[in-house]
N, C-alpha and C positions, 0 to 999 in steps of 0.2 A: 382408486385405492391401490396401494402397493401390497404385494403378497410376499411375505418373508419366506425364503427358501434357502436353507443351510447357511444362514448368516448373510445372505445377499438379498437384495430387493431387485425385482424386475419391473420396469415400467410397462406402460401400455404398449410401447413400441418394441419391447423386447430388449432394451438396453439395460446393462447391469448397473445397479446403484448400490453404493457401499457407504457405511458410516465408519469413518476412520479418524484417528488423531492426526493432527497436522504438525509437521516439523518444517519451519521456515529455514531456508538456506541462504547463506551470504556468498555472493559472487560465484555460485555453483549452480549448474543445471544438471539434473540426473536424467539420463535417457533410459528407455526400456532396454532390457537384456544386457545392461552394462553394470558390473559390480563397482562399488566405490566406497572407500573408507572415509568416515567423517569424524570430526572431533566436535563434541557437543558440550557447551559450557553453561548456557542459559538454563535457569531453573525450570522455566516453562517448557523448554525443549526436552530436558531430561525427564520431566513428568510425562511428556508425550511418548517418549521411548518406553517408559515403564508401563504405560497404558497399552501400548502396542504389543509388548511382550505378553501381556495378559489376554490379548485378543488375536490369537493366531499369528503373531509376529508380523502383522501387516500395518503399514503406515503410509500416509500420503505426504510427499515432499514437493514443495513449491518454492521458487526463488523469491527473495525480497527485491523490490524495485530499487531501494537504496540500502546499500550494505551497512551504512553508518547508523541506521536506526536500531537501537537496542531493544525496544519494546514495540514491535510492529503491530499495527492494527490491520483490519481487513483490507483497507484501501492501500496499504503498503505492500501487499503480497499479490503476486500474479494469480489469476483464477485457474490457469491451466498448469498442471504439474504431472507427477509420476507416482503411481501406486507402486510401492516397493516392499520387499520382504527383508526382514532383519536376519542376516546370516550369523552374525557374531556380535557380542557386546562385551566391553571390557571397561571396568571402572579404574581410573588412574589415581595415584596418590594425591594429586592436586585438586581433586574433586571433579575433574572433567571426565567425560565418557567417550571412549573410542568405539565406534560402531561400524560394522561392515554391512552394507545394504546392497541389494541388487534390484534394479528396476524391472517391473512387470509390464505395465501398460500405461498409456497416456490416459489422463482423466481430467474432468472439468468440475470445479466446485459449483454445486447447485445452491447450497446455502450453508451458513455457519450455524452450528448448534450451540445453545447456551452451555457454557462450562466455565467455572471459575478457576480451575486448576490449569487448563491448557486449551488449545484450540481443538474443537471437534467439528468436523465438516462432513456433509453428505456430498459425495462425488459421484459422477456419472462417467463410466468408462467409454472411451471412444470405440465406435463399432469397427470391426475388422474390414479393411478395404479389399475388395475383390477386383483383380486385374482383368480387364477385358482383353480379347485377342488383339484388338487394334493397339492397345497400350503395351502389350507384352514386348514387342520389338523395341519400342522406345525405352522401356524400363531396362531391357537387356543392354542397350547401347549406353545408357547412363551409368549402369553398374560397372561396365568395363572402363568407361571414362574416369569414374571415381577411383577405381583400383589403380589405374595408370598414374593419375594425378597424385594420389596418396603415396605411391611408390616414389615418384619424382620429388615430392615434398620431403620425404624421409631422407633423401640424399643431402638436402640442405640443413635440415634440423637434426642434430645429433642426439636429441633427447628421445627420438623415436627409434627404438632398436629394431634389429632385423626380425626378432621374434614377434614383435607387434605387427610388422608388415606381413609376416607369414600367417599370423592369426587372422588378420583382416582378409587376406586372399582366400582363406578357407571358408569364409562365410558364404552361404548360398541363398540366404533369405534377404531380399532387397531391403525390407524395413530394418532388419538387424544390421545390415551393412551400413545403411545411412546413419543409424543412431550410433554405431560403434565409431565410425570415422569422425562424426561430429563431436563425440566425447573426447577423442584424442587430439583434435585440432585446437589451437589456441585462439578460438573465436571469442569475440566480445560477448558479454552476458546477453545483450539485446539480440544478437544474431542467434545464439543458442536457444534462447527462449522462443524466437520466431520459428526455428526449426522444430522445436518441441510442439508448438501449436499447429504445425502443418500436418494434417492427416492424409491429404491427397498424395499418394505415393509418387507419381511422376513429378509433381511439383516439388516434393521433398527432395527427391534425388537431384533435380535440376538446381535447387538452391545450394545443396551441399557441394555439387560439382563447381558451381560458379564461385563460391567462397574459397574453395581450395585453390582454384586458379588465381584468384586475387592475392592470396597469401604467397603463392609462388612468385608472382610478379614483384611483390614487396620485398621478398627475400633476395631476389635477383638484383633489385635496385640497391639494397643495402650492401650486397657483395661488391657491386661496382664502386660504390662510394668508399667502402673500406679499402678496396684496391688502390684507388687514387690517393687516399690518405697515406697508405702504407708506402707507396712510391715516393710521395713528397717527404715523408719522414726519413726514408732511406737516403734521399738526395741531400737533405739537410745534414744528416749524420755523416754522410760521405764528405760534404763540404767542410764540416767542422773537423773531421779527421785529417783531411788534406791541409787545412789551415794550421792545425797543430803541428803537422809534419813540417810545413814550411817554416814555422817559427823555430822549431827545433834545429832545422838546417841552418837558418840565419844565425841562431845562437852559436852553433858549432863553427860557423865561418867568421864569427866575431862581429856580425852586424848588429846594430842597435835595435832593441825591441821597442817599437813605437808605442804600443799600448802601455807597456810597463813604464816607459819614460813619461808618458802622459800621466799615469797614476802617481809617479814620483813627483812630478811638477804640481799636480793637484794637491798632494799631501803637503808640500812646502807652502802652497798658498793657504791651506787651512791653518797651518801653524802660524803663519805671519799675520793672518787676518784676525782683528780683534772683533769678537762676536759676543752678543748676549749669551747668557747661560743656556737658555732654551734652544737658540739657534745653533750654538756650538755642539750641543748634544745631538741635535737632529742631523747636522752635517756629518759628524763622526759615525753615526749609525748608518746613514746612506752610503758613506764611503766604504764601510766594512762590507756592505752588500755588493757594492760595485766591484770590489777586488775579487769576489767569488764568481762574478758573471763572465760569460764569454763576451769578448769585445764585439762580436758580430751580432749579438742578440739585440732586439729592438728595445728591451727593457733597460739594457745598459746605457743606451743613448738617452733615454728618458731620465734616468738617475743622474747621468753626467750633466745634462742640461740643468736639472734642478739644483745640483751642487754649485754649478757655475753661476746661476742666478743669485743664490744666497751670498756667494763670495763677491759678486760684482756690485751688490747693493751697498750704499753707505749706511753704516750703523752708528758710527761715532765721528766720522769725518765731517768737519764743518768749516765754513768760512767765518772770518772774524768781522763782525759788524763794524761799519764806519760810524762811530758815535761822534760825529761832528755836525751839529745842527746847522751852523752857518754854511758849511760846505755842501750839506745835503740840500739846503734851500737854494743854493746857487745852481746846483745840478738840475733841480726840478724846474727852476725858472729858465735855465738855459734850454731845456727840451720843450717846455710848454709855456704858452702865454695864458694868463688867467688861471682858471680852475683853482681858486683859492681854498675852497673847502677841502678837497682831497689832499692838497699839499699840506694844509694845516693839520689834518689827521695823521699824516705820515710823520711830520715833525714831532707831534705829540707822542707818537709811539716810540720814536728814537729817544726822546727826552726821558720817558719812563724806563726804556731799556738801559739808559746810562745810569739810572738810579737803582734799578732792580736787575741783577745779573741774569736771572732766569725768568723769562716771561713767556706765557703761551702766545703763539702767533695769532694775530687777529684775522678775522675773515671779513673782508670788505666786498661789497657788491656795488659796482659802478653801473648805474642805470641811466640811459640816455639814448638819443637818436643815433643812427649810423653816422660815422664821420666826425664825431666830436673828440676822438682821441682816447677812448677808454683803454684799448690794448696798449697803445704806445705809452700811456701814462703808467701802466703797470710795469712796462719795461724800464721806464725812467726811475721808478721807485726802486727796482732791483739795483740799478746803477748807483743811485744815491746811497743805498745801504751797503754796497759792496757785496751783493749776494748774487748767486747764480740765478738765471731767469729761464723758466721753461713755460712755453705756451701749449695749452691743451685745448683743442676745439671739441666742444660737446654737441655741436649742431647735428641733428639727425641721429644721435646715438639712442638706440632703443633696446639694447641688450644689457641686462644687469651685469653680465659677465665682462662687459667692457670696463666696468668700474671695479668689480670685485675679483675678476680673473676667472679662469676655468679650472675645474677639478683636474688633477693630474691623470685621472683615468681616461680622459678624452684624448683622441689623437690630435696632435698639434696644439696642445694646451699651452697657454701663456698667462703670465700675470696680467692684472688689469692695468688700465692706462695710468692710474695713480702710481703704482709701483714702477711701471716703465718710466714714468717721468722722474721718479727719484733716482733710478739708475742713470738716466740721462744727465741729471743735475750733478750727481756725484757727491752731494753734501746733504746733511740732514736738515739744513735750514735754508733751502732755496726760496725764491718767490715763484709760486706756480699760478699762472693765470688760466682760470677755467673759462674759456671764451664761449659766448652764446649759451649761457646756462638756461635761458628761457626757451631754447629750441629743442630741449630734450623731449623725447616721445617715449611711449611705452606700448608693448604688445604682449603676446603670449610668452615671450622670453623673460619678462620681468619689467620692473619699473626702475630705470637708472636713477631717477631723482630720489627714490627711497634709499638706494644704495649710497647716495651722496650724503645722506643725513649723518652717517657715522664719520665720514671724511671731514665734514665741515662743523662738527660739534666739538668745541674745545674740551668738553668734559668726557668725550669718548675717543677722540682720535689719537690719544696716546697709546692705544692698543688696537689699532686697525688690523683686522684679520683678512688677508687676501686668500681666496680659495686655493690658488696655486701653491703659495708658500706654506699655508696652514700654520703660520707663525704670527705672533703679535708684532706689529711694526709701529714705531713711534712717529706720528705725524704732527705732534703738538708744536714742534719748532718751525714748521713750515708756515710761511706767510702766504695764505690763500687769498687771491683776488679773483672775483667772478665778475663777468660783464653780462649785461642784458639790455635789450631794447625796451622791453616792457616788463612790468611786475606781475600782471594778472595771470600770466601763464606759468609762473613759478609757484609750486605748491606752498601753502602757508607754513607747514612744518619746516620747509627748507628756508623760507624767508626768515623764520624765527632764529635760525642759526647765524644769520649774516647781518652786518651793519650796512644799511642802505645809504648810499651817497649818490644823489642825483646830479647828473651833468646835463642841464637842459638844452644847451646850444650856445652859439656865439652871436654877439651883436656885430653890426657892420664894422664898428671900430675895432673890435677884437679880431675879426676876420682880416682887416687891413694889416694889423700888427703881425698876425700869424703869417700872412703872405709875405710881408716885408722881411721878417726875421727868419723864417723857416722855409716856406714852400718855394720861393723863387730861387734861393741859394741851392736847395736840394735838387730842383729840376734842372738848373743850369749845369750842375756837376754831372747829373745822370745823362745829359744830352751832349756833353763834351764842349760846352760853350762857357764863357765867363760872363759875369754880370756887366762887363763893359760892352759886350756884344749886343745886349738888349737892355733898354732902360725902361723900367716900370715906374711911372710917377704915381703918387698917392691917388690922384684923380682918376688915372687909368685903372688902377686896381679896384677902386670903388665902382667905376663904370662896368668892369667885368663882373664884380659881385652883384650889382643891381640888375644888369641886363642879360647875364648868361647863367646865373645860378639862382636858385631859390631853395634853400636847404637850411637845416639847423647846424650841420657840421661844415667841414671844408673839403670834403672829398671831391665834389664836382669842381670846386674852385681849383684844386690841385690838377685835375684833369685838363681844365681849360688852360692853365699856365703851362702844363706839359705840351699841349697842342701848339701853343705859341712858340715854345722852345724848339719844337721839331721844325717848324717853318723857318725859324731864325737859323737853326743848324744847317738847313739846306742852302740858305743864302750865304752863310759863312763859307761853306765848301765851294760854292760857285764864285764868290767874290774875294775870298781871302780872310785870314785870321783877324785882320784889323777892322773888319766890318763892324759898324756901330749903327744900331737901329733904335731910334727913339719912337716909342709907341704913342700913337694918338688914337682918337676914336675911329677914324677912317681906316687906320692900319689894323686895329683890332677887328673891325668888321670884315676886312679883307682876309684875315687869318682865321677867324672863328665863324664867319658867315653872318647872316642877318641876326639881329638881336632876338633872343628867345622869350624874354619877359619884358613887359612894359613897366618900368619902375614906378611911373607916376599914374598907375592905373586907377588908384583910389582918388587921387587928386583930380583926375579928369572927370570923375563922376559928378553929377550935379545933385543937389538936394531933391530927392524924388519921393513921391507918395507910395507907401507900401513897401519900400525897400530899406531893410535894416541890416547892419553888418554885425555878425556874431564872431566869437573866437572859439576855435575848436582845437582839441589836443589829438595828435596822431602819433603813431610810432616813430615818425620821422621829424617830429617837432610840432610847433604850433602852426595853425592855418587860419586865414580869414574866410568866413563863411557868410555869403550873401543869402538873405532870406527874403523872398518876394511874396506879396499877398495882393490879390486882385479880387474885386467883387463884381457881381453881375446879377441882373434880375433873375430870380428863381424862387425856390421854395425851401431854402435853408439847407441845401446840400453842401457838405464840406468835402473837399477833395485835397488830399495831401500827397504830393509827389516828390521825387528826388531820391528814391531808394533809401528811405529812412528806416531805421531799426524800430523795434517795439517801444523802447524807452523814449525815443525822440517823437514818435507819433503820439504817445501819451502826453508828452509835454505840450504838443500842439493842441490836443483836446483840452488840457488844463488851461492853456492860455485863452482859448475860445470861451470856455465856461466862465473864466474870470471876467473877460470883456463883457459878456452878456449880463453878468451880475452887476456890473458897474456902468452899464450903458447910459443910464440917466445922468450920472455924475460926469461922464465924458461928453455929454451933449449928443449922444447917439440915440436914434429912434429905438426904443426898447423892442419894437416889433420887427427890427431889421432881420431877425433870424427867420421870419416867415416870408420875407420879401426878397432876400438876396441869397445867392450862392457864393460861397467863399472858397477860393483856390489858393492853397499855400504851396509854394514850390521852392526847393533848394537846388540851385544849378549844379552842374556836373553830376547828372543823374546816374552815370555809370559807376560812380564811386560810392560804396556803402558808407552811411553815416549813422551814428547812434550816440546817445548820451543825453543827460537831463539839462546840461548847462545852456542850451539854446532857448530855455523857457522865456526869459525876459525879452530876448530878441524877437521871438515869435509874437509875444504880446504887443511889443512896440510896432511891429509890422502890421498887425491886424488893426490896432487902433488908428494907425496912420491911414490905412486903406479905407476904414469906415468913416473917418472924420475928414479926409482930404487934406490933412496937415502933413507936409513933407517931413522926412527924417533927415537929420544932419548927416552928410556923407562922410564927415571926418570923425565920426564917433563909432567906436566898436564896443561891444558889451558882452558880458558873460554872467550867467547866474541862473539857478534853478528857481522856478516859480511854484507857489502853492495856490490853491483855490482862493485863499484869503488875500492874495497879493503880496505875501512875504517873499523876500529874495533870500534863498539859502546858499551857503558857501559851496564852492566847487574845487576841483583839483587841477593840477597842472597849470597854476597861475603864471609861473615864470615863462613857460613855453608860449603861453597865449599872449603875454605882454610883449615878448620878443617878436612874435608874429605881427602884432599891431605896429610895433616900431619899424619892422621891415616894410610894412605896407604904408608907412608915413601917415598913420592915424595921429590925430592931435589929442583926442580924449579917449580914455578907456573907462568904462563903467563896470565896477566889480562889486560883489557883496561886501558889506561892512565886516562880516566875520572873517574875510580874507585879508584884513588889514595887516595881520601879523606876518603874512607871507611876503609883504612888500620889502622886508628886510633883505630878501635874497635877490632883489632886482638891483642891477648896477646903478650907481648914482647918475651916470651919464644918461641912462635910459629914463630914469625918473625925472631928470631935468628937462628932457625933451618931450615928455608926455604929461598930460594932466590926468591924474587918476581920481575918479569920482567914486566915493563910497556911498552905497545906497542900502536902505532897509526894506523898501517896498517899491511896487511898480509905479506908484504915483511919482516918486522921486526920479525913477528912470525916465518916465515920459517928460518930466519937466526939463531934464538935461539932454534928452535925445531928440525931441521934436523941435522943429524950427520955430514954431510959434505956439508954445505950450499954453499961452493965455487964452487961446481959442477953445480950450477944453472946458466949456462952461456948462453947468447943469441945465437941463431943459425943464424948468419948473412949469412951463405952460402946458406940458402934456399931462392929461388926467391920469391919476393913479388908478389902475384896474386891479382890484383884488380878485384872485381866482378862487372860487369856493371849492370845497372838498366834494360837493355834490353837483349834479347837473339837473337843471329844471326841465321838466317835460310838460308840455301844454296839458292842462286839465288834471295834473297830478299834484299831490301834496309833496312838500319838501321833506326829504328824508336824509338824515346824516348817517353815512356809512361808517 
């Protein structure tokens, strides 16, 4: 039990316990023996002062952990504070109270007492620390160190006057010295609170001394930084002063002021340039700022470049379209052989342009394998329309700022590639080819394909806003042409903005004509020889196409022709300009080496069991795909190899399930799955393969392997299979049929639903191929197998019904 003695309580250990009102402090820590003025505005705090005035003017002050809390709770206030005496109190007109308090002693909150008006706490005073003889020397040394450090700090901090230093030096009590110095130092709240909570005198003095030295080091570092900045500013001001003096001297001597002359020239350009209202106002505003800047400042360079970009862009300059349909058709045919659909689309646009004076530029997307002439076709379109042509490669672009530009706040900021292309074109209606739009990528810097949505949207691109210009720029008159190898890597919102035109590849006949009319003439000119120096017959060109190239386009064909021209150029130099070389097969092999591809590869195959030929679509055109199946004694294990994707593996599983379900109709032992292992393999295992269109090819190969009936080697097929045996339509039919034609297949089996796509196949190809339309796998087998009549049902085999239950000896039948 506590015994009350003159308003104080003493515990069993002799420590003094008091009941006092609590005043929470914001960003302030009060130390003992230190007077401090406070401004109190919270009602609860004012009531605490009134209560303290009624109780011997004593109050307990503790700091809040977070100053922003207006109504602190017990957890928001530190447990250790200072018992203080109120020396003076003054009420101000605005309702706040100014109070002067002086700290008495450190104290710790034992408990909070219930009170609705204010905080009442029971606190326990810290016991007085008695210094031992061993600690006396250490305390004396620390006190001297603190006095010296505080005096040194006062030299740097002008807020600490000489009177304060003298007052501190007159203190002879170590506790009071530590608390007074801590009160005057600009320590953080957490540091001051830690000092208040430290009652061990040597430790307290050591902490105060350490923090003062740290503050001194910080101030010294700040002074060094300020000194460097001051010297740099003085140097800059000196350079500016000397520059102005130089200009004044030049003016007195009659020399021309370059900067003023540049401003005058810029002003003339602004007056001559026809600009939209918004752009003109922006330029005039920036020019007024430029005239007030120093020519040596970095900002003047930024503003000058910005004005120059606006003035160099085409805002109203345009070329006049050549609205002559026959002339445009002649130019397109002169540059490219075939490609009827793209040419027809361009002529349609020109026809509409002739009828409608203002028309939004179309956005076309040429999709096809490499080397089919997508980019060169775009260049020919510009020539046919009498427009400027700009090619912009998007391959590997992964920064959105490459399209929209950088903000002018960045160092080295530039407009995006679209605005740069417009400056390069110099007209508002050029043909811009966005090459390799399917090779765009994205990372943390943004998604360029999303930035292209505004560029390629006819409803939005009339007000394209580049980050650098920060002005609306009209792109609606630009004829945008994009090129891509594949569509699936282009985001669907971007595809929706474009008109897709597929360029699948060339037939051998088309390649022959391209080589005859374009490639040979071009390479002869580039290698300094004439067409009389080397003679390419049609048979030799076809020989090169069949044995040295296997592609959808003509890029490799052009390389081989260039290689021959280099060899001929060497002989012309050695033997004279009149040299004439007539190419034959032996000469071609001498120049190009041994043949790379066996043209009659499929023809040399024999009708084989378990080998069927499918048609595949790749980014580089169509390909022939051989699928092999073998069976061997086993327990029904299925092995699928050839680096197949998930979709292709599922097609193989569907084909096996279909064959099992139809085994009796095909004359196959229904129990074959328990007796045989099946291995399905697609050669060229290092090349990844995927897609559903090999379904009927796999089913044909499996049926052939199980029945022993050979598959016709001159038949290629494509189609997706269902478990019921239906044949579903596929994509990329034109590329696949061209691949079958290149491989000299005689028959191609396709789904009946793809009959509409046959219109895109050239008549010459359709005349040389027999295209069979099928609805189900039975029709496929009848057309693909060498002897389909051998697929007879096996009626002699008994039908075994598998029950839903399993009989156990001696047990009754139970249906689960």
